[in-house]
BATIKOL-814629 format. One record per residue (C-alpha): residue number from 1; x, y, z; chain; residue in three letters. Coordinates in Angstrom, 2 decimals. Layout:
N
[pt NUM, [X, Y, Z], 'A', 'ALA'];
...
***
This chain:
239
[pt 1, [-23.87, -5.52, 53.63], 'A', 'MET'];
[pt 2, [-23.68, -7.28, 50.18], 'A', 'ASN'];
[pt 3, [-21.07, -7.60, 47.46], 'A', 'GLU'];
[pt 4, [-23.08, -5.05, 45.18], 'A', 'ARG'];
[pt 5, [-23.64, -2.57, 48.09], 'A', 'GLU'];
[pt 6, [-19.31, -2.76, 48.68], 'A', 'VAL'];
[pt 7, [-19.19, -1.97, 45.04], 'A', 'ALA'];
[pt 8, [-21.36, 0.86, 45.04], 'A', 'GLU'];
[pt 9, [-19.79, 2.40, 48.20], 'A', 'TYR'];
[pt 10, [-16.07, 1.93, 46.61], 'A', 'LEU'];
[pt 11, [-17.57, 3.88, 43.51], 'A', 'ILE'];
[pt 12, [-18.92, 6.08, 45.42], 'A', 'ALA'];
[pt 13, [-15.95, 7.23, 47.40], 'A', 'ASN'];
[pt 14, [-12.97, 6.96, 45.23], 'A', 'PRO'];
[pt 15, [-10.53, 8.65, 48.42], 'A', 'ASP'];
[pt 16, [-11.91, 5.07, 50.46], 'A', 'PHE'];
[pt 17, [-8.29, 3.65, 49.80], 'A', 'PHE'];
[pt 18, [-6.05, 6.76, 49.42], 'A', 'ALA'];
[pt 19, [-7.58, 7.31, 53.29], 'A', 'GLU'];
[pt 20, [-7.02, 3.61, 54.12], 'A', 'HIS'];
[pt 21, [-3.76, 3.33, 52.24], 'A', 'ALA'];
[pt 22, [-2.69, 0.52, 54.70], 'A', 'GLU'];
[pt 23, [-5.77, -1.49, 53.35], 'A', 'LEU'];
[pt 24, [-3.86, -1.81, 49.73], 'A', 'LEU'];
[pt 25, [-1.13, -3.95, 51.46], 'A', 'GLY'];
[pt 26, [-3.18, -6.00, 53.56], 'A', 'ALA'];
[pt 27, [-6.03, -7.15, 51.40], 'A', 'ILE'];
[pt 28, [-5.41, -10.62, 49.33], 'A', 'ARG'];
[pt 29, [-6.31, -11.54, 46.07], 'A', 'LEU'];
[pt 30, [-5.91, -14.75, 43.83], 'A', 'SER'];
[pt 31, [-3.22, -14.60, 41.25], 'A', 'ASN'];
[pt 32, [-4.79, -14.87, 37.79], 'A', 'PRO'];
[pt 33, [-1.37, -16.31, 36.76], 'A', 'HIS'];
[pt 34, [-0.83, -18.84, 39.52], 'A', 'GLY'];
[pt 35, [-2.26, -20.26, 42.86], 'A', 'LYS'];
[pt 36, [-0.45, -17.87, 45.35], 'A', 'SER'];
[pt 37, [-2.25, -14.73, 46.78], 'A', 'ALA'];
[pt 38, [-1.55, -11.22, 45.78], 'A', 'VAL'];
[pt 39, [-2.18, -7.86, 47.17], 'A', 'SER'];
[pt 40, [-4.70, -5.50, 45.88], 'A', 'LEU'];
[pt 41, [-2.04, -3.03, 44.89], 'A', 'GLN'];
[pt 42, [0.32, -5.78, 43.29], 'A', 'GLU'];
[pt 43, [-2.97, -7.12, 41.43], 'A', 'ARG'];
[pt 44, [-3.83, -4.03, 40.20], 'A', 'GLN'];
[pt 45, [-0.26, -3.73, 38.46], 'A', 'MET'];
[pt 46, [-0.75, -6.90, 37.36], 'A', 'GLN'];
[pt 47, [-4.02, -5.67, 35.42], 'A', 'MET'];
[pt 48, [-2.22, -2.51, 34.21], 'A', 'LEU'];
[pt 49, [0.66, -4.47, 32.84], 'A', 'ARG'];
[pt 50, [-2.00, -6.55, 31.50], 'A', 'ASP'];
[pt 51, [-3.98, -3.90, 29.72], 'A', 'LYS'];
[pt 52, [-0.58, -2.31, 28.53], 'A', 'ASN'];
[pt 53, [0.54, -5.74, 26.73], 'A', 'LYS'];
[pt 54, [-3.11, -5.70, 25.29], 'A', 'GLN'];
[pt 55, [-2.46, -2.08, 23.89], 'A', 'ILE'];
[pt 56, [1.33, -2.82, 22.96], 'A', 'GLU'];
[pt 57, [0.03, -5.66, 20.98], 'A', 'ARG'];
[pt 58, [-3.28, -4.01, 19.19], 'A', 'ARG'];
[pt 59, [-0.28, -1.06, 18.29], 'A', 'LEU'];
[pt 60, [1.60, -3.06, 16.81], 'A', 'ALA'];
[pt 61, [-1.08, -4.63, 14.63], 'A', 'GLU'];
[pt 62, [-2.00, -1.19, 13.45], 'A', 'LEU'];
[pt 63, [1.31, -0.87, 12.41], 'A', 'LEU'];
[pt 64, [1.66, -4.11, 10.26], 'A', 'ARG'];
[pt 65, [-1.28, -3.19, 8.63], 'A', 'TYR'];
[pt 66, [-0.30, 0.68, 7.65], 'A', 'GLY'];
[pt 67, [3.01, -0.85, 6.69], 'A', 'HIS'];
[pt 68, [1.22, -3.23, 4.42], 'A', 'GLU'];
[pt 69, [-1.01, -0.46, 3.03], 'A', 'ASN'];
[pt 70, [1.76, 1.78, 2.49], 'A', 'ASP'];
[pt 71, [3.71, -1.27, 0.41], 'A', 'SER'];
[pt 72, [0.35, -1.84, -1.74], 'A', 'ILE'];
[pt 73, [0.01, 1.41, -2.42], 'A', 'ALA'];
[pt 74, [3.33, 1.90, -3.65], 'A', 'ALA'];
[pt 75, [2.93, -1.32, -5.62], 'A', 'LYS'];
[pt 76, [-0.36, 0.63, -7.39], 'A', 'PHE'];
[pt 77, [1.46, 3.10, -7.60], 'A', 'HIS'];
[pt 78, [4.15, 1.46, -10.37], 'A', 'ARG'];
[pt 79, [1.56, -0.49, -11.68], 'A', 'TRP'];
[pt 80, [-0.48, 2.75, -12.68], 'A', 'THR'];
[pt 81, [2.42, 4.07, -14.44], 'A', 'ILE'];
[pt 82, [3.23, 0.86, -16.25], 'A', 'ARG'];
[pt 83, [-0.34, 0.93, -17.82], 'A', 'VAL'];
[pt 84, [-0.85, 4.47, -18.33], 'A', 'MET'];
[pt 85, [2.91, 4.43, -20.38], 'A', 'SER'];
[pt 86, [1.68, 1.63, -22.54], 'A', 'GLU'];
[pt 87, [0.90, 3.13, -26.09], 'A', 'ARG'];
[pt 88, [-0.03, 0.06, -28.15], 'A', 'ASP'];
[pt 89, [-3.77, -0.40, -27.62], 'A', 'PRO'];
[pt 90, [-3.12, -3.93, -29.09], 'A', 'HIS'];
[pt 91, [-0.34, -4.63, -26.05], 'A', 'ALA'];
[pt 92, [-2.77, -3.02, -23.23], 'A', 'LEU'];
[pt 93, [-4.37, -6.18, -22.38], 'A', 'PRO'];
[pt 94, [-1.24, -8.13, -21.48], 'A', 'LYS'];
[pt 95, [0.63, -5.35, -19.89], 'A', 'THR'];
[pt 96, [-2.24, -4.80, -17.41], 'A', 'ILE'];
[pt 97, [-2.30, -8.48, -16.27], 'A', 'PRO'];
[pt 98, [1.54, -8.91, -16.68], 'A', 'ALA'];
[pt 99, [2.02, -6.16, -14.32], 'A', 'GLY'];
[pt 100, [-0.10, -7.39, -11.90], 'A', 'LEU'];
[pt 101, [1.86, -10.76, -11.89], 'A', 'CYS'];
[pt 102, [5.40, -9.16, -11.56], 'A', 'GLU'];
[pt 103, [4.40, -5.86, -9.52], 'A', 'ILE'];
[pt 104, [2.22, -7.55, -6.97], 'A', 'PHE'];
[pt 105, [3.10, -11.10, -7.45], 'A', 'GLU'];
[pt 106, [-0.26, -12.22, -8.32], 'A', 'VAL'];
[pt 107, [0.62, -15.94, -9.65], 'A', 'PRO'];
[pt 108, [-1.93, -15.97, -12.76], 'A', 'GLN'];
[pt 109, [-3.69, -13.26, -14.28], 'A', 'ALA'];
[pt 110, [-5.98, -12.67, -17.43], 'A', 'ALA'];
[pt 111, [-8.49, -10.73, -19.11], 'A', 'LEU'];
[pt 112, [-11.00, -10.64, -21.92], 'A', 'ARG'];
[pt 113, [-12.74, -7.45, -23.46], 'A', 'VAL'];
[pt 114, [-15.76, -7.89, -25.84], 'A', 'TRP'];
[pt 115, [-17.95, -5.81, -27.95], 'A', 'ASP'];
[pt 116, [-14.49, -3.66, -28.98], 'A', 'VAL'];
[pt 117, [-13.73, -1.82, -31.93], 'A', 'ALA'];
[pt 118, [-13.08, -3.30, -35.32], 'A', 'GLU'];
[pt 119, [-9.34, -3.09, -35.50], 'A', 'PRO'];
[pt 120, [-9.25, -5.39, -32.32], 'A', 'TYR'];
[pt 121, [-12.08, -7.67, -33.01], 'A', 'ALA'];
[pt 122, [-9.40, -10.34, -34.05], 'A', 'GLN'];
[pt 123, [-7.43, -10.29, -31.43], 'A', 'ALA'];
[pt 124, [-6.60, -12.82, -28.65], 'A', 'GLU'];
[pt 125, [-8.35, -11.00, -25.91], 'A', 'PHE'];
[pt 126, [-10.88, -10.33, -27.74], 'A', 'ALA'];
[pt 127, [-12.01, -14.01, -28.57], 'A', 'ARG'];
[pt 128, [-15.57, -15.29, -27.92], 'A', 'THR'];
[pt 129, [-16.83, -14.90, -24.34], 'A', 'THR'];
[pt 130, [-20.16, -16.77, -23.10], 'A', 'SER'];
[pt 131, [-23.04, -15.04, -22.57], 'A', 'GLU'];
[pt 132, [-23.15, -16.68, -18.96], 'A', 'GLU'];
[pt 133, [-19.78, -14.94, -18.72], 'A', 'VAL'];
[pt 134, [-20.79, -11.69, -19.88], 'A', 'ARG'];
[pt 135, [-23.98, -11.69, -17.96], 'A', 'SER'];
[pt 136, [-21.98, -12.75, -14.59], 'A', 'PHE'];
[pt 137, [-19.82, -9.85, -15.18], 'A', 'THR'];
[pt 138, [-22.21, -7.32, -15.45], 'A', 'THR'];
[pt 139, [-24.00, -8.50, -12.00], 'A', 'SER'];
[pt 140, [-20.69, -7.97, -10.09], 'A', 'LEU'];
[pt 141, [-20.75, -4.58, -8.22], 'A', 'THR'];
[pt 142, [-17.79, -5.42, -6.20], 'A', 'THR'];
[pt 143, [-14.87, -7.39, -6.95], 'A', 'PRO'];
[pt 144, [-15.51, -11.35, -6.52], 'A', 'TYR'];
[pt 145, [-13.28, -13.06, -4.27], 'A', 'CYS'];
[pt 146, [-12.76, -16.70, -3.07], 'A', 'GLY'];
[pt 147, [-12.70, -20.14, -3.87], 'A', 'GLN'];
[pt 148, [-12.25, -21.53, -7.53], 'A', 'ASN'];
[pt 149, [-15.57, -23.45, -7.63], 'A', 'THR'];
[pt 150, [-15.23, -24.25, -11.55], 'A', 'GLY'];
[pt 151, [-15.38, -20.61, -13.22], 'A', 'PHE'];
[pt 152, [-15.61, -21.09, -16.72], 'A', 'GLU'];
[pt 153, [-13.43, -17.61, -16.41], 'A', 'ALA'];
[pt 154, [-10.92, -19.51, -14.20], 'A', 'ALA'];
[pt 155, [-9.96, -21.44, -17.16], 'A', 'GLN'];
[pt 156, [-8.17, -18.44, -18.95], 'A', 'TRP'];
[pt 157, [-5.45, -18.53, -16.58], 'A', 'LEU'];
[pt 158, [-3.92, -21.57, -18.03], 'A', 'THR'];
[pt 159, [-4.44, -21.01, -21.39], 'A', 'SER'];
[pt 160, [-1.69, -19.16, -23.84], 'A', 'ALA'];
[pt 161, [-3.15, -15.78, -23.39], 'A', 'SER'];
[pt 162, [-3.01, -15.91, -19.92], 'A', 'SER'];
[pt 163, [0.58, -14.17, -18.21], 'A', 'VAL'];
[pt 164, [1.85, -15.67, -14.49], 'A', 'SER'];
[pt 165, [4.82, -14.70, -11.97], 'A', 'VAL'];
[pt 166, [7.34, -16.99, -14.31], 'A', 'ALA'];
[pt 167, [5.90, -15.72, -17.38], 'A', 'SER'];
[pt 168, [5.70, -11.73, -16.82], 'A', 'ALA'];
[pt 169, [9.32, -11.03, -17.31], 'A', 'THR'];
[pt 170, [10.29, -14.20, -19.76], 'A', 'THR'];
[pt 171, [8.92, -14.67, -23.50], 'A', 'ASP'];
[pt 172, [5.57, -15.73, -23.11], 'A', 'GLY'];
[pt 173, [5.79, -18.74, -21.53], 'A', 'VAL'];
[pt 174, [3.12, -19.58, -19.19], 'A', 'VAL'];
[pt 175, [3.34, -21.77, -16.49], 'A', 'ASP'];
[pt 176, [0.00, -24.19, -16.27], 'A', 'THR'];
[pt 177, [1.56, -26.76, -13.47], 'A', 'ALA'];
[pt 178, [-0.26, -24.77, -10.72], 'A', 'ASN'];
[pt 179, [-3.73, -25.40, -10.07], 'A', 'THR'];
[pt 180, [-5.96, -22.35, -9.42], 'A', 'THR'];
[pt 181, [-7.80, -22.60, -5.88], 'A', 'GLU'];
[pt 182, [-8.99, -19.13, -5.53], 'A', 'SER'];
[pt 183, [-9.90, -16.29, -7.70], 'A', 'ILE'];
[pt 184, [-10.46, -12.61, -7.91], 'A', 'ALA'];
[pt 185, [-12.63, -11.27, -10.96], 'A', 'LEU'];
[pt 186, [-13.03, -7.87, -11.69], 'A', 'LEU'];
[pt 187, [-15.74, -6.47, -14.12], 'A', 'ALA'];
[pt 188, [-14.39, -3.71, -16.36], 'A', 'LEU'];
[pt 189, [-16.80, -0.93, -17.10], 'A', 'ARG'];
[pt 190, [-16.93, 1.78, -19.46], 'A', 'ASP'];
[pt 191, [-15.97, 5.04, -16.62], 'A', 'PRO'];
[pt 192, [-17.72, 7.42, -19.16], 'A', 'ALA'];
[pt 193, [-21.31, 4.99, -19.13], 'A', 'ALA'];
[pt 194, [-21.64, 4.67, -14.73], 'A', 'GLY'];
[pt 195, [-21.46, 2.12, -12.35], 'A', 'PRO'];
[pt 196, [-24.63, 0.84, -13.87], 'A', 'GLU'];
[pt 197, [-23.40, 0.23, -17.22], 'A', 'ALA'];
[pt 198, [-23.07, -3.38, -18.29], 'A', 'PRO'];
[pt 199, [-19.45, -4.77, -18.42], 'A', 'ALA'];
[pt 200, [-17.22, -4.78, -21.79], 'A', 'PHE'];
[pt 201, [-14.67, -7.31, -19.93], 'A', 'GLY'];
[pt 202, [-13.33, -9.32, -17.30], 'A', 'LEU'];
[pt 203, [-9.96, -9.23, -15.32], 'A', 'LEU'];
[pt 204, [-9.20, -12.35, -13.53], 'A', 'VAL'];
[pt 205, [-6.05, -13.42, -11.01], 'A', 'MET'];
[pt 206, [-5.81, -16.54, -9.58], 'A', 'GLY'];
[pt 207, [-3.61, -18.39, -6.83], 'A', 'SER'];
[pt 208, [-2.90, -21.83, -6.37], 'A', 'PRO'];
[pt 209, [-2.77, -21.10, -2.47], 'A', 'ASP'];
[pt 210, [-6.49, -21.21, -1.25], 'A', 'PRO'];
[pt 211, [-5.65, -18.17, 1.15], 'A', 'ARG'];
[pt 212, [-4.61, -16.04, -1.02], 'A', 'ARG'];
[pt 213, [-8.32, -14.42, -2.52], 'A', 'PHE'];
[pt 214, [-10.87, -15.15, 0.35], 'A', 'HIS'];
[pt 215, [-14.09, -14.05, 0.64], 'A', 'GLU'];
[pt 216, [-14.36, -11.45, 3.38], 'A', 'GLY'];
[pt 217, [-11.18, -9.56, 2.38], 'A', 'MET'];
[pt 218, [-10.96, -5.78, 1.72], 'A', 'ALA'];
[pt 219, [-11.22, -5.01, -2.16], 'A', 'THR'];
[pt 220, [-10.59, -1.52, -2.37], 'A', 'ASP'];
[pt 221, [-7.28, -1.58, -4.43], 'A', 'PHE'];
[pt 222, [-9.19, -4.25, -6.23], 'A', 'LEU'];
[pt 223, [-11.36, -1.87, -7.09], 'A', 'THR'];
[pt 224, [-9.17, 0.63, -7.86], 'A', 'GLN'];
[pt 225, [-7.34, -1.68, -10.33], 'A', 'ILE'];
[pt 226, [-10.48, -2.48, -11.89], 'A', 'ALA'];
[pt 227, [-11.16, 1.05, -12.21], 'A', 'THR'];
[pt 228, [-8.17, 1.65, -13.53], 'A', 'LEU'];
[pt 229, [-8.01, -1.12, -16.31], 'A', 'ALA'];
[pt 230, [-11.40, -0.15, -17.16], 'A', 'SER'];
[pt 231, [-10.34, 3.77, -17.78], 'A', 'ALA'];
[pt 232, [-6.99, 2.08, -19.92], 'A', 'ALA'];
[pt 233, [-9.26, -0.28, -21.87], 'A', 'LEU'];
[pt 234, [-12.23, 1.78, -22.87], 'A', 'SER'];
[pt 235, [-9.72, 3.11, -25.64], 'A', 'ARG'];
[pt 236, [-10.67, -0.44, -27.38], 'A', 'LEU'];
[pt 237, [-14.14, 0.32, -27.54], 'A', 'LEU'];
[pt 238, [-16.48, 1.97, -30.54], 'A', 'PRO'];
[pt 239, [-16.61, 5.48, -29.80], 'A', 'HIS'];
***
């Protein structure tokens, strides 16, 4: 009888060790945590303990993710209220990134909108944006997250119209000392025009931490931020 046949016999006869309980203590197996031998019963207990530890670690990880999501959801709620409470359309393009910096602790944020209605055409947030940026923004179907490889839009983060964590609660003093290593780019589209509509703006977030915005990160909340910002800023468009 070979090993496979022994294994098949034990699987087919689950009551074998119940009928021969004395074998549980007599069979000696190598200890995975040392050189000594342990009984089959002790090895089974060790396997159960190891499995329980894995389950406990997984549960702790899930709980941590749950707490993180709850925290992000609460912050998103606060930011939503701030954006919806802004009555001045001219101030809205500043309120949106400032709220992201203050509430979400995003180190840097800025946005631009184009093809706005005439009353807003000369505003800082409506400054001329290159066709390359407009075309790239329209091509974004989901938020882009990753390293700053010299994106033109990343330069907005160190301009006088940008906001940072340091400036979000001050009188507009922008901290330009930090370099931008990672960025998130969120296309802004008129919600009434549908997801295939050309973008009318771009929201940029940046960080000196290359891991803050990375490829492969979850973008569900970023998508919600883009959707709400788009809805709020759509009032700046000609109707």
